C-alpha positions in Angstrom: -0.1 -0.1 0.1 1.2 3.4 -1.0 2.5 5.8 1.9 0.7 9.0 2.4 2.7 12.3 2.6 1.4 15.3 4.2 2.9 18.9 2.8 1.4 22.1 2.6 -2.0 21.0 3.4 -1.9 18.3 0.6 -2.5 14.5 0.9 -0.4 13.0 -1.7 0.2 9.3 -2.4 3.8 8.8 -2.9 3.7 6.4 -5.9 0.5 7.6 -7.6 0.6 10.3 -10.3 -2.9 11.5 -9.6 -3.7 15.1 -8.6 -2.9 15.3 -4.7 -5.7 15.4 -2.3 -6.1 18.2 0.0 -6.9 18.0 3.8 -10.6 18.5 4.7 -9.7 21.7 6.7 -7.7 23.0 3.7 -10.8 22.4 1.5 -12.9 24.4 4.1 -10.4 27.2 4.0 -10.6 27.2 0.2 -14.2 27.6 0.9 -13.9 30.7 3.1 -11.5 32.5 0.4 -14.4 32.3 -2.0 -16.7 35.2 -2.3 -19.7 33.3 -1.4 -20.8 32.5 2.3 -19.8 28.9 3.0 -22.4 28.2 5.4 -25.2 28.5 2.5 -24.7 25.1 1.3 -23.4 23.7 4.5 -25.1 24.8 7.5 -23.0 23.0 10.0 -19.9 24.5 8.3 -18.6 26.7 11.2 -19.3 23.8 13.9 -17.2 21.5 11.9 -14.4 23.7 10.8 -13.3 24.0 15.0 -13.4 20.3 15.0 -10.4 20.2 12.7 -6.8 20.5 13.5 -5.7 24.1 12.2 -3.4 24.5 9.5 -1.6 27.5 10.3 0.9 27.4 7.5 -1.9 27.2 4.8 -4.1 29.6 6.1 -1.5 32.5 6.9 0.0 31.7 3.3 -3.5 31.8 1.8 -4.0 35.4 3.3 -0.6 36.7 2.1 -1.0 35.5 -1.5 -3.9 37.7 -2.1 -3.6 41.3 -3.2 -5.6 44.0 -1.4 -8.4 44.1 -3.9 -8.9 40.3 -3.7 -8.9 40.5 0.1 -11.5 43.1 0.1 -13.8 40.6 -1.9 -13.4 38.3 0.7 -13.6 40.6 3.7 -17.3 39.6 4.9 -16.1 35.8 5.2 -12.9 36.9 7.1 -15.2 39.0 9.6 -17.6 36.1 9.8 -14.6 33.6 10.4 -13.6 35.9 13.1 -16.7 36.1 15.0 -17.3 32.4 14.9 -13.7 32.2 16.4 -14.7 34.3 19.2 -18.0 32.3 19.6 -16.4 29.1 20.0 -14.0 30.5 22.8 -17.3 29.9 24.8 -17.5 26.4 24.0 -17.1 23.6 26.6 -15.2 21.2 24.1 -11.5 22.0 24.8 -10.6 21.3 21.0 -12.9 23.9 19.6 -11.4 26.6 22.0 -7.8 25.4 20.8 -8.6 25.4 17.2 -10.5 29.1 17.5 -7.3 30.3 19.5 -5.0 29.1 16.9 -7.2 30.2 13.9 -7.6 33.6 15.4 -3.6 34.1 15.8 -3.4 33.0 12.1 -5.9 35.3 10.8 -4.2 38.3 12.8 -0.8 37.5 11.4 -2.0 37.0 7.8 -3.9 40.1 7.8 -0.8 42.0 9.3 1.4 40.7 6.8 -0.8 42.0 4.0 -1.5 45.5 5.8 2.2 46.2 7.0 2.4 49.5 5.6 -1.3 50.6 6.5 -2.7 52.0 9.9 -4.5 49.8 12.5 -7.8 51.1 11.4 -7.5 48.9 8.0 -6.7 45.9 10.2 -9.7 46.2 12.2 -11.9 46.8 9.2 -10.4 43.5 7.5 -10.8 41.5 10.7 -14.2 42.3 12.1 -15.7 45.2 10.3 -15.8 48.8 12.0 -19.4 48.4 12.9 -19.1 45.4 14.9 -15.4 45.7 16.3 -16.6 47.0 19.6 -18.9 44.1 20.5 -16.3 41.7 19.0 -13.5 42.8 21.0 -15.2 43.1 24.1 -16.5 39.5 23.7 -12.8 38.4 22.8 -11.4 40.0 25.9 -13.7 38.7 28.2 -13.3 35.3 26.8 -9.7 35.7 27.1 -9.9 37.1 30.4 -12.1 34.0 31.7 -9.5 31.4 30.4 -6.6 33.0 31.7 -8.3 33.3 35.4 -9.9 29.8 35.4 -8.2 26.8 37.0 -8.3 25.0 33.5 -5.7 23.9 30.9 -2.3 25.5 31.2 -2.0 25.0 27.4 -5.2 26.9 26.6 -3.8 29.7 28.9 -0.5 29.6 26.9 -2.6 30.0 23.8 -4.3 32.9 25.1 -1.2 34.6 25.9 0.4 34.1 22.6 -2.9 35.4 21.0 -2.7 38.7 23.0 1.0 39.1 22.1 0.0 38.5 18.4 -2.9 41.3 18.6 -0.4 43.7 20.9 2.1 43.5 18.1 0.0 43.7 14.9 1.8 46.9 14.0 5.4 47.6 14.1 4.7 50.9 16.1 2.8 49.8 19.1 1.1 53.2 19.6 -0.2 53.1 16.0 -2.1 49.8 17.0 -5.7 51.1 17.1 -6.7 47.8 18.2 -5.4 48.3 21.6 -7.8 50.9 22.2 -10.2 47.9 22.9 -7.8 46.3 25.1 -7.4 49.4 27.0 -11.1 49.4 27.7 -11.7 45.9 28.3 -8.7 45.5 30.7 -6.6 42.2 31.3 -4.5 43.5 33.8 -5.8 41.5 36.8 -5.5 38.3 34.8 -1.8 39.2 34.4 -1.3 39.7 37.8 -3.0 36.7 39.0 -0.7 34.9 36.7 2.5 36.4 38.4 1.3 35.8 41.9 0.6 32.4 41.6 3.8 30.1 41.5 2.5 27.3 39.1 1.2 29.7 36.6 4.1 32.0 36.8 6.3 29.0 36.0 4.3 28.2 33.0 3.3 31.6 31.8 5.2 34.1 33.6 7.5 35.3 30.8 4.8 35.9 28.3 2.8 37.9 31.1 5.6 39.9 32.0 6.2 40.8 28.2 2.8 41.5 27.4 2.4 44.0 30.3 5.4 45.8 29.6 4.1 46.3 25.9 0.7 47.2 26.8 2.1 50.0 29.4 3.8 51.5 26.3 0.7 51.9 24.1 0.2 55.8 23.6 2.0 56.2 27.0 2.8 60.0 26.6 -0.4 60.9 24.5 -3.2 59.6 26.7 -4.3 58.0 29.9 -3.3 54.2 29.7 -4.9 52.3 32.4 -2.4 49.9 32.5 0.1 52.5 33.5 -1.9 53.6 36.2 -2.7 50.2 37.7 0.9 49.1 37.5 2.1 52.2 39.5 -0.1 51.2 42.6 0.5 47.6 42.8 1.5 46.8 46.5 0.9 43.2 46.6 4.2 41.5 47.8 3.5 38.1 45.8 2.9 39.9 42.7 5.9 42.1 42.6 8.0 39.3 43.8 6.7 37.1 41.2 7.1 39.7 38.5 10.9 40.1 39.8 11.4 36.3 39.8 10.5 36.1 36.1 12.7 39.0 35.2 15.6 37.6 37.2 15.1 34.2 35.7 15.0 35.5 31.9 18.2 37.6 32.6 20.0 34.7 34.5 19.6 32.3 31.8 20.8 34.7 29.2 24.1 35.0 31.5 24.4 31.5 31.9 24.2 30.7 28.2 26.6 33.5 27.5 29.1 32.2 30.0 28.7 28.7 28.5 29.3 30.1 25.0 32.5 32.1 26.2 33.9 29.0 28.1 33.4 26.8 25.0 34.7 29.4 22.8 37.8 29.6 25.0 38.5 25.9 25.2 38.1 25.6 21.6 40.6 25.6 18.4 40.8 29.6 18.7 42.0 29.5 22.4 44.5 27.2 21.4 45.7 29.4 18.4 46.0 32.5 20.5 48.3 30.6 22.9 50.6 30.3 20.0 50.4 33.8 18.3 49.4 35.8 21.2 46.3 37.8 21.7 46.5 40.1 18.8 42.9 38.9 17.9 41.3 38.9 21.3 38.7 41.6 20.2 37.4 39.7 17.1 37.3 36.7 19.3 34.9 38.6 21.5 32.7 39.9 18.7 32.0 36.2 17.7 30.7 35.6 21.3 28.4 38.5 21.4 24.6 37.2 21.1 21.1 38.6 20.8 20.1 40.6 23.8 16.7 40.5 25.4 15.1 44.0 25.0 11.4 42.9 26.2 12.6 41.9 29.5 14.7 44.8 30.0 11.6 46.9 29.1 9.7 45.2 31.6 12.3 45.8 34.4 12.4 49.3 33.4 8.5 49.9 33.5 8.5 48.0 37.0 11.3 50.2 38.4 10.1 53.6 36.9 6.4 53.1 37.7 6.2 51.2 40.7 8.4 52.5 43.9 7.3 49.4 45.6 9.1 47.2 43.0 12.5 48.7 44.4 12.5 46.5 47.2 12.3 43.7 45.0 15.6 44.4 43.7 17.3 43.4 46.8 15.5 40.3 47.4 17.9 37.4 48.2 17.7 34.1 46.3 20.3 31.3 45.3 22.3 32.1 42.7 20.7 30.5 39.6 23.0 27.8 38.0 24.7 27.0 41.6 21.8 25.2 42.8 21.7 21.6 42.7 18.7 20.0 40.9 17.8 16.7 39.6 19.1 16.2 36.1 16.4 14.7 33.7 16.7 13.9 29.9 15.7 17.0 28.2 13.8 16.8 24.6 15.4 18.2 21.7 14.3 21.5 20.8 15.2 23.8 17.9 18.2 26.2 18.2 17.3 29.8 19.1 19.1 32.8 19.6 20.1 33.5 23.2 18.0 35.6 25.4 14.9 35.5 23.1 12.9 32.6 24.7 11.6 32.1 28.2 13.8 30.2 30.7 12.7 26.5 31.0 10.5 25.4 34.0 13.6 23.9 35.8 15.5 27.1 35.8 12.4 28.8 37.1 11.7 26.6 40.0 15.4 26.4 41.1 15.3 29.9 42.4 12.4 29.3 44.5 14.5 26.6 46.6 15.2 27.5 50.4 18.6 29.4 50.9 21.4 27.2 51.7 24.4 28.5 53.6 26.8 27.2 51.2 25.3 28.7 48.3 26.3 32.3 46.9 23.2 34.3 47.1 22.1 36.8 44.3 19.2 39.1 43.8 17.4 40.7 40.6 19.9 43.8 40.9 23.3 41.4 40.8 21.6 39.7 37.8 20.7 42.7 35.9 24.5 44.2 36.5 26.0 40.9 35.2 23.5 41.2 32.2 24.3 44.7 31.6 28.3 44.1 31.7 27.6 41.8 29.0 25.4 43.7 26.6 27.4 47.0 27.1 30.7 45.3 26.0 29.7 45.8 22.5 27.7 48.7 21.2 29.2 48.8 17.5 25.7 48.1 16.0 22.5 49.9 16.5 20.7 47.1 18.1 23.5 46.7 20.8 23.6 50.5 21.5 19.9 50.2 22.1 20.3 47.8 24.5 23.1 49.2 26.4 21.1 52.4 26.5 18.2 50.9 28.2 20.5 49.3 30.7 21.9 52.7 31.7 18.5 54.2 31.9 17.5 51.5 34.3 20.8 52.3 36.4 19.5 55.8 36.1 16.1 55.1 37.8 17.7 52.9 40.7 20.4 55.5 41.3 17.7 58.3 41.7 15.7 56.3 44.3 16.4 56.9 47.9 15.7 53.5 49.0 17.5 51.9 46.2 20.5 54.0 47.1 19.9 52.8 50.9 20.3 49.2 50.2 23.1 50.0 47.4 25.3 51.4 50.1 24.4 49.0 53.1 27.5 47.6 54.6 25.6 44.9 55.9 24.6 43.5 52.4 27.9 42.6 50.6 27.9 40.4 47.6 30.5 39.0 45.2 29.4 40.4 41.9 31.2 38.8 39.0 30.9 41.4 36.2 32.0 40.4 32.6 34.9 42.4 31.3 35.6 43.0 27.7 39.3 41.3 26.5 41.9 44.0 26.3 45.4 43.3 25.4 46.9 45.2 28.2 45.2 43.7 30.9 44.6 40.2 32.4 41.1 38.7 33.2 40.4 38.9 37.0 39.9 35.4 38.5 36.3 34.8 40.2 37.7 33.9 43.4 39.7 37.0 43.9 36.6 39.3 44.0 35.7 40.7 47.4 32.6 41.1 49.1 31.3 44.6 48.8 28.1 46.8 48.9 26.4 46.7 45.8 27.0 50.3 44.7 31.0 49.2 44.3 29.5 46.9 41.6 27.8 49.6 39.8 30.5 51.9 40.0 33.0 49.2 38.5 30.3 48.8 35.6 30.5 52.5 34.9 34.4 52.5 35.3 34.6 49.7 32.9 32.2 51.3 30.2 34.5 54.6 30.4 37.4 52.7 29.8 36.6 50.3 27.1 34.4 52.5 24.7 36.7 55.4 23.6 36.4 54.7 20.0 35.8 56.2 16.7 32.1 55.6 16.8 31.9 57.4 19.9 28.5 56.7 21.9 28.1 60.1 23.4 24.6 59.3 24.6 25.6 56.3 26.7 28.7 58.3 28.0 26.6 61.1 29.4 24.1 58.4 31.0 26.9 56.5 32.5 28.6 60.0 34.1 24.9 60.9 35.3 24.6 57.7 37.0 28.0 58.1 39.0 26.7 61.7 39.9 23.5 60.5 41.2 25.4 58.2 43.4 27.8 60.5 44.7 24.9 63.0 45.4 23.5 60.4 48.0 26.9 59.9 49.5 27.3 63.6 50.1 23.7 64.0 51.2 23.7 61.1 53.7 27.8 61.2 54.6 28.4 57.7 53.3 32.1 56.9 53.4 32.2 54.2 50.8 35.5 52.1 50.6 36.0 52.3 47.1 39.1 52.3 44.9 38.0 56.0 43.8 41.5 56.3 42.1 40.4 53.8 39.1 37.3 56.2 38.5 39.6 59.6 38.6 42.0 58.0 36.4 39.1 56.8 33.7 37.5 60.2 33.8 41.1 61.9 32.9 41.7 59.3 30.3 38.2 60.3 28.7 39.0 63.8 28.8 42.2 63.2 27.3 40.4 61.1 24.6 38.0 64.1 23.7 40.7 66.6 23.3 42.9 64.0 21.1 39.8 63.7 19.0 38.5 67.3 19.1 38.1 67.9 15.6 36.3 64.6 14.6 34.0 64.5 17.6 33.1 68.0 17.3 31.6 67.3 13.9 29.0 65.1 15.6 28.7 65.9 19.4 28.8 68.7 21.8 31.8 67.3 23.8 31.8 70.1 26.2 28.6 68.9 27.9 30.4 65.7 28.7 33.7 67.6 29.6 31.7 69.8 31.8 30.0 66.8 33.7 33.3 65.3 34.3 34.9 68.5 35.6 32.1 68.9 37.9 32.4 65.6 39.4 36.1 66.5 40.2 34.7 69.7 41.6 32.5 67.7 43.8 35.3 65.5 45.2 37.4 68.5 45.8 34.6 70.6 47.5 32.8 67.8 49.3 34.9 64.7 49.6 35.6 65.4 53.2 31.9 64.3 53.8 32.1 61.1 51.8 35.7 60.0 50.8 36.7 57.1 53.3 39.9 58.4 54.7 42.1 61.6 54.7 44.5 59.5 52.3 41.8 59.3 50.0 41.9 62.9 49.6 45.8 62.6 49.1 45.3 60.4 46.3 42.7 62.7 44.7 45.2 65.6 44.8 48.0 63.6 43.6 46.0 62.3 40.5 44.9 65.8 39.7 48.6 67.3 40.0 50.0 63.9 38.4 47.7 64.7 35.3 47.9 68.4 35.5 49.1 68.5 31.9 45.6 67.1 30.7 43.6 70.0 32.7 46.0 72.6 31.4 45.3 71.2 27.9 41.7 71.2 28.6 41.6 74.7 29.8 43.8 75.9 26.7 41.2 74.1 24.5 38.0 75.8 26.1 39.8 79.0 26.5 40.4 79.0 22.8 36.9 78.2 21.9 35.3 80.5 24.4 36.9 83.6 23.2 36.1 83.0 19.6 32.5 83.9 18.2 31.9 80.4 17.3 29.3 77.6 17.5 30.7 76.3 20.7 31.4 79.8 22.6 28.8 79.2 25.2 29.3 75.4 25.7 33.2 75.9 26.5 32.9 78.9 28.4 30.9 76.8 31.0 33.8 74.3 31.1 36.5 77.3 31.5 34.6 78.3 34.6 34.2 74.9 36.1 38.0 74.4 36.1 38.6 77.1 38.7 38.9 74.6 41.5 41.2 72.3 39.8 43.6 75.1 38.3 43.8 76.5 41.7 45.0 73.3 43.1 47.6 72.7 40.4 48.7 76.3 40.6 49.0 75.9 44.3 51.2 72.7 44.5 53.0 72.6 41.5 55.5 75.4 42.6 55.9 73.7 45.8 56.6 70.3 44.5 58.9 71.8 41.9 60.8 73.7 44.6 61.1 70.4 46.7 62.5 68.3 43.8 65.2 71.1 43.2 66.1 71.6 46.9 66.6 67.7 46.8 68.1 67.3 43.8 65.5 64.9 42.6 64.5 64.9 39.0 61.1 63.2 39.4 59.0 62.7 42.9 57.5 59.5 43.9 53.7 59.5 44.4 54.6 59.1 48.4 56.7 62.3 48.1 54.2 64.3 46.3 51.4 63.1 48.8 53.6 63.9 51.8 53.7 67.5 50.3 50.3 67.7 49.4 49.4 66.6 53.2 51.3 69.3 54.3 50.2 72.0 52.4 46.8 71.0 52.7 47.1 71.1 56.8 48.3 74.3 56.6 45.6 75.5 54.2 43.3 74.4 56.8 44.8 76.4 59.9 45.9 79.6 58.3 44.1 80.1 55.0 40.3 79.4 55.6 39.5 81.9 53.2 40.8 79.7 50.5 38.1 76.8 51.6 35.7 79.4 51.2 36.6 80.6 47.9 36.9 76.9 46.5 33.1 76.4 47.9 31.9 79.5 46.5 33.2 78.6 43.0 32.1 75.2 42.9 29.7 74.7 40.1 27.5 71.8 42.0 25.3 72.5 44.8 
């Protein structure tokens, strides 16, 4: 007997030359694509259709194959199919409900493909007709809400969320998707929260629920009142907020784990052996091969949660065992297609592992640590537009965190010390730090490390000015908190000062190229103001007097860079050019730094001449600096007043 092949909705006998047979569901689809009402000749047509297994490929392909005029001719039948799908969602038989949900997905995707360049209004008309759209969408949203809140099949809930995601993303610009007006009116917010607050549902559907909520929040968020924004901003249920945090942490952790696995695989492979022989001249190229697709959807969800809901800030610090370090039973996993990293939700075993009890021998983590590790990966390479936007979103989230009083409180808490292993870009002039050598420190140290790492590693031709501005803003906000609350953070501030001075040198060295694209004086002013803050208020937050000595030493040691900056901005501020005003601001901001250099340099040179020393050591310079500073404190208090008066930061 000849075997039967199934391909593209056709049933074909492999050994016969007869015309291939079509599946019954395909024949029924063909009837829908005729201009006549298919139920005229077959009264039970719609009842039978939803008992047939959906052929998504054929239905979507058929819709895409029609031109606009042909599609308008069968508009009534498409409207009728859409309405019968909604009716079938209320059926008791789960097969009908499943098939109706899948058919709706195919319809929405297929019509969208034909209407990519048109507005949401055209899609509404094609799917359900303007006159019936309000009632159709009301019934659809009520049915989906009931299915999501019921204690029924998890597969049905999954399909409901997939359908909603199809509906939300039907246009490229979410704010142009007029269908979402009906989703605003007929809210499913409570259904989403129920999924997130209930652990079994969260494990199955948490990722889709969080992404859906993030997208809905962004519908015309600056143009009109979005009920999802209002409702998200006042959520205070601990189980719901923790559930949302767990979903985000799991997605980011899974990405971090996969990246680390790929990195280790890469380092242990052929390329690693090759670099051992020929050196590390290709190390940057090797790193680019490890770069993988990021997860902007989950970053968007984190941003909206942090930005809109102040109660969510507490979730950032909720401790749990570090994902990937908890021992779980190993079960054979089914083979699945390979997908880009970070684009799919984490598996159920990963999700459940975070909810295990804490173990004293297991390194604890939290959402903020996971996010910092994720940021350290995606911010390494910002050469293409996609990764640039991802890095920008990470810095925006960090800005929101650095602005929050409660977040700063736990960032700077000495009793909350963690070992945070940030990923560092491979560079020829430095060795990779060993994980075991990392100290346990307050979390703010990891944030500052991340900012310093970004400053050091992105001085390049395609200069990411916007990212640098946001990076310096994060540092500034953290310093403002330390100054205000008199937090004396034990941090290697010298690394930050050195990075900032090197950034100034880079701006000056590439003045012509950069000024053609950017106002570099905005960034230069921010950097100088950071130094002003350390100079004027450092006694309130630097950990020890020797830290002040190190600051003065670094300024004096690199005085040539500040002198060159002053010469550059003075030249441009005295000319009637485009940058006169911006350069003038930097000129005035340099008063403090120039006062220090002009005061100490002659004394250092005098000491060197008397003692016949051509070059002073750091200890000698610091000794001079300390003595002069002490004298200033006792005999020239007016100098301190003057410095404070000229400070450009309040």
